[in-house]
N, C-alpha and C positions, 0 to 999 in steps of 0.2 A: 631549166633542166629538172626533170622529175626527180624527186628525192627517193632513192632506193636504199637508203641506209637508216636504220632505226636511230632515234636520238639517244645518245649515250646517257647512262644514269649518272647522277651526281653523287657526291660522297655521302649524302644522307639517304641514298636509296636503301630500302629494306624490302624483304619479301612482303608483299601485300596480297590482297585478294584479287588483284588484277590478273588477267590471263596473259598479258604481254610480258614474256620472259626473255626476249632477245634470242640471239643465235649463239650457239656454243660449239666448241671444237669437240665433236664426238665423231667416232669412226663410222657411226651409222646415222641415227637421228638425234635431234635435240632431246634432252632428258624429259621435257614435258610431253613431246610426241611419243616417246617410248612408253611413258606411264599411261597415257590415254589409250594407246594400242593394247597394252597388256591388261588394262582395266576391262576393255571390251572383250579380250580373249579369255581372261581368267575370272571375270566377274561371276560370283556364285549364282547359280540359277535355281529356281524352285524345283526344277526337275532333277537336281543332283544334290539336294540338301542332305547333310549328314543327319541321321536320326536324332543325334544328341544336340543338334543346333536349334537355335530359336526359330520360330515360324517366320516365313517371309513377311517383310513389312512393305506395303505398297506406298510409294511416294510419287510425287509429281515429277514431270520432266524437268521443270525449273529447279527443283531441289537437287536432282541428280546432276544437273549442269553446274550448279553452285558447288556441289561436292567435288566434281571433277576439276573445277577451277582451283579449289583449295589444294587438291592433290598435285595439280600442275605446278603451283607455286612452291609447294613443299619439295617437289622434285628438283626445281632449280636451286633452292637453298641447299638441298642435300648435295647436289653436284658441286657447288662452290666449296662446301665444307670438306668433302672427302676427296675431291680431285684437286691436288695442289697445283696442277698445270692447267686448270680451267681458264679458258680465254674466250672472249667474245670475238666472233669472226663476221666479216661482211657477208650478207646474203647473196652470194654470187652463184647463179645457176651453172650447172655442169656444161662443159663444152659439148657441142653437138646436139643438145636438147632443143626441143621446140621453144621452150621458155627463153633459152639463151639467144636463139635466132630472132625471136620476136623483140626481145630487149635491144639487141644490136641494131635491128632495123629502125625501131622507134627512136633510139638515141641518135642514129645517123640522120634521120629525117629532121629531128629537132635542131641539131647543130647546123645542118644544111640550110634550114629555114632561117635560123639566126644570122648566118653569114650572108644570105640573100638580103635580109633587111638592112644589115649594116653597110652593104655595098650599094644601096640605093642612093640617089642624089635628090634631096638630102637624105642622110641615113635615118633609119627608124630605130629608136632605142627602146621601144616598149618592152620587148622580151629581155633585152640586156639589163634593163632596170629591175625587172622582176628577179633576175638572177642575182643582182647586187643585193636585193632585199633578202634573198635566201642566205647569201654569204654573211650578211650583217647579223641575221638571227643566229647563225652557227657560231660566229665570233663571240656574240654576247653570251651564248650558252657555255663558253669556256671560262667565263669570268666567275670569280668568287664574289660573294655579297660585299666584301670589303673593298673591292677594286672599283670604287666609284669614279675615279679620275679617268681610267681607261674606258669605262662605260660611256662617260660623257664625251670623250674624244671620238669613239666609234659613232655615237649618235650624231655628233656634229658633222663629221666628214662624210658619213654615209646617210645623210638626210635625204630620203627618197624624194620628198616633195621638191627640195632644192635641186636635186639632180635632174628631176623631170623638167623643171623650169629652165635649167641650163640647156637641156637637150632641145627644148622647143625653140630656144633662141639661137641654137647652133653654137653654143659656147661650152659644151660639155667636153672636158678633157678626160676621156675614158682611161687613158694611160696613167694619169695621176691617181685616179681612183684605184686602179689595179695595183699600183705600187704601194699605196697606203695599205691595201688588203694584204699584200705580200709581207709588208713590214709587221703587221699585226700577227700574221700567221707565224712568222719567225720568232716573235716574242712568246707565243703560246705553245708552240710545238715541243714535243719531247726531243732530246738530243738526237735520237735515231732518225728524225725527220729533217734535220738541218740541211742535209744534202738535197733532199727533195725540194725544199723551199728555195734553196740557193739556185737551183736550175730554173725556177720560174722567172728569174730576172733575165734569163737569156732568150725568153720567148717574146717576140715583138708583135705578132699578129694577134688581134683581139680574141677571135674565136678559139684558136688553139690555146691561148693563155687562160681563158675562162674554163675550158675543158680541163686543163692541167690543174687549175686552182681547185676545182671540185674534186678531182681525184685525190689530191693531197689532203683536202679537208675531210674526205671520207676516212682516210687513214688516221687523221687526227681524232676523229670521233671515236674510232675503235680504240685508239690509245687511251682516250679519256675514259671510255667505258671500262677498260681493263684496269686502269688506275683505281676506278671506283670499286671494282670487284676486290682488288687487293686491299683496299681501305676498309671495306666492310667485313672481310673474312674473320678477323679476330672477334669482332662483336657478334657476328653471325654464329661462329663456333660456340661462343659462350651461351647463346640462347637457342641454338638449333635443336638440342635434345627436347626441351619443353615444347618448342614450336612444332616439330614433327610429331611428337606424341599427341599434341592437341589436335593437329590436323587429321591424324589417323583416327583419333577417337571420334571426331565429327563424321568421318566417313563410315566408321563402324556403327554409329548410331543410326545411320540411314540404311546400312547394309549389315544387319546382324549376323549374316552368314559369312562375313568377310574374313574370318579366321579359319575356315574349314580346311583350306589347303595347308595352312601353317600347322594345324593340329595333325593332319595326316603326315606331314613331313617329320614332325617330332615323334609320332607314333611309329612310323617306319624305322626311324633311327633306334628307338628303344627296342623294337622287335629284333632288328638286326644285331644290336649289341647283346641282347639277352641270348639270342641263338648262338652267337660266338662264345659267350661266356659258358653256356651250358655244355657246348662241345669240349671246351677246355677243361671244365670240371669233370666231365665223364672220363676224359683221358687221365686226369690227375687223381680221380677218385675222391674228390672233395666237393663240398657244397659251395657254390659261389655266393658272394655277398650281394645284397640288394643294390640295384642300380641307383647311381647318384644323378640328380638333375644336371649338374654341371658336366658330367661325363657324357650323358645323353646329348646334351646341347652341343658340345664340341664335336662329337661324332656327326651330328646333324649338319653342322657347318661344313665338315669335310665332304659329306655326301653331295653338297652342291657343286663340288669340283668334278663330279662324275655324273652330273645330271643329264637325263635324256630330255632335252628341251622340246623335242617334237612330240613326245608322248605324255609327259607329266606336267601339269600346271605348276609353275614356280610358287613357292610360299608367298602369301600376300605381303608379309612383313619384309621380304627381301626383294620385292619387285624393282625398286629403284636401283638396285645393284646387280640385277640379272646380267646385264651386258658385261659388267666387270668380272663376274664369275665365269661367264662364257669365255672371256679373253684369257683369264687365268687357266681355265680348263684346257684350252688349246695350247697355251704355252707349256703346261705341264706334260701334255701328250708329246709335244715336240722335244722337250729336254729329257723326258724318259727314254725316248728312242735314241737320242744322241748319246746319253750315258750308257745305254745298253750296247750300242755299236762300239763305243770306245772301250768298254770293258772286254768285249770279245777280241778287239784288235790287240790290246795290251796283253791279254792272256795268251793269245795265239803267238805273238812275236817274242814274248818272253823278256828276260832281263836286258836284252841287247838294246832296247829302245827306252827302257825305264829311266826317267829323269832327263832325257835329252831336251835341251832348251828349245822352246818354240814348236816342237813337234805336236804336242797336245793341242795347242791353239789352232795349228794348221788343219789337223784332222777334224777338230770340232767345227771349224768354220766351213770346211768342205761338206760335212754332213748336213749342217744347218742350211747351207745354200741349196743343196739338192732336195731338201725337204720343205723348202720355203712355200711351195705352192700345194702343200699336202691336202689342204682342205678346200681346194678349188675343183670344179667338175672335170677339168681337163687333166688332172693329175693321174699319172699312170704309176701306181705303187710298185708293181713288179719291175717295171723298167727302171724306176728311180733307185730301188734297193740293189738292183744289179749294177747300176752305175756307181753306187756308193762302194760296193765290193771291189769293183775295178779300180776306183780312185784310191781306196785304202791300200791296195796292193802296190800301186805305183808309188805312192808316198813312202811306203815302207821300204821298197827297193831302193829308192833314191836316198833315203836316210841311212840305210845300212851301208850302201856303197860310200856315202860321204864320210862315214865314221869308220871305214875299213873293217866292217863286220862281214861275216859270211852272207852270201846271197840268200834271199828268201825262197826256199824250194817250191817248185810248182805244185807239188801235192798239198803242201800247207796253204798255198795261195788258194787253191780250189776249195779246200776245207773252210778257209776263212770266208770266201765268197758265199758258200752255202750257209754258214752260220749267220752271216749278215742278212741274207735273203730271208732266213727264217724269222728274223725280228719283225717282219711285216705281219706275222700272225699274232693276234691278241693273246693266244695261249702259249706263246713262247716263254719258256721257263726263265730265261734271263730277263726278258722284258717284265715279267710278273715280279721277279725278285727286286729289280730296280724300283718298280712302282710301289711295292710293299715298303721298301725302305724310305721312299719319299713320303708316303702316307704316315709312316711312323714318325718321321721328322716333323711333318706339319702338325700332327696331333700333339707331339711333345712341345712344340712351340705354343700352341693354343693353351695347353695346360700349364705352361711355365708362368712364373711370376717374376717381378723385378728383383726379388730377394734371392732367387735361385741362380745357380750357375748357368751360363749360356748353354743352349741345347747343342749337344755334340753331333757332328755331321756323320751319318752312317757311312760305312765303307762303299766305295764305288761311285760316290756322288761328288767327289772333289772336282771333276771337270765342269760340273754345272753349279758349283757353289754360289757364284755371283747371281746367276739367274734365280736360284732358289731363295737367296737372301732377298732379292727384289720382290719375289712373290709373297714370302712370309710377311714382309713389312706391309704390303698392300692388304693381304688377307687379315693381318692383325688389326689394321686400322678399320677395316670394314666391320669385322666381327665385334670389336670393342664398342664402336659407335652404335651398331645395331642392337647390341645387348642393352646399352644405356637407354636407347629410345623405347624399346619394346619390352623391357624387363618386367613390368607388371603383367603383361599378357603372357609372357613366357613362364613366369612363375606359376600362374594359375593353370595354364595348360599342362605343364610338366607335372605339377602336383596331382592333377586329375588323372593323367596318363599313368603315372607310376603307381598311384593308389589303385587304379583299376587292375594293373598288372599284379600287384601284391595280393589283391582280393582274389583274383583268378588263381593265383598260385596257391593260396590257402585252401581254396575250394577243391583243387585237384589233389 
């Protein structure tokens, strides 16, 4: 049977300069594929070099490939460190694809051919013995160096030359060989695979049994790979900051312009923050203090949660986390809308529904379900918000009747539906109010320290407190790790940017 699953890493696996990084559970592509795509899309070009950047350095294709390979491995190490749920997955093609159809056809042809050989008189065992050899190698790969007794047992029972001799003499007991293999699998597998191994004993036909053995072994390989990932994570976390910094520096030496987009990202943040401060100072009639690097940096991170990914290249130092920021951006848009709708509903219905158990969760789940496909091409926003308005009115009527309150008047229902429909506009004042409070909360979280009191949740955000807590934890993890890795570059860039701003300020 063709091997279609990568060999799992052992516990000593560490990020190396190899390009083979396995398969990962990502909602889109594997981290290494994402980085390679973004490198091609965002790589600085001599035609768009910042005047303050170094001149372009011409390097060979081989050097660039080596650099890409280093960044690929850095991406995998980064994924393991920052993604607590990282897991290796089998490389299974999607249903309905050409790759899937070709694979199914090839596998069927292989097993049909094997069955034909075994049904001959006398049976031909050539292919079956090759499969036993693959199984033997897989079982040996599960062993620790200290498990010499088991290694010797496997080598003895699954001696391919002896099995070949037995087959030629018509004395091969394939059932005995299979039962030994199943016994070894039961000894090596994780508890979650016990039931799968147990079912193998019930299969009597040789070909179906071998097929089932390979399916379970593939699962065991993935289990072993994920065990290795969990094992190396503490050590990888300890060294990942230096590792990523070193790999990025190697890339930077071959692409001196590789911080252009990062510099622009920080400059844009400084300009936006300065503009806001100046407006506030004009209103208050006071001179605002100089911008601080930490404040500019934190505002820059927040700007990534409102990034136009189709128009602006992502900062180079954040590329490996671009997908995570996109996910958080979509989640924030979703919960901002949910909180806005709920604020309108509770303000409209008044004290009658305040504090009623279970109502908030029902309303919240209804809105989330109706907005679940919001970022798909087939989503009809106008229809969805109209449906939300209808459902909110139905829920309110049922709730008021259940608790013996006065019915919800039709004129107030119509007003409520109109207010909810208006939330679809990005300029809606309630939507902007909730968004502003969320941004204030996120900024306060980034600027907080372990010694300060927990950040207070602004009004109107209670219904989405759990979702916000999840986002701030993920955001904090990414920001803190990113600052540690790229702090030398950020310090230099921010110092230059703020110095230029101060010099320009003095001149004016």
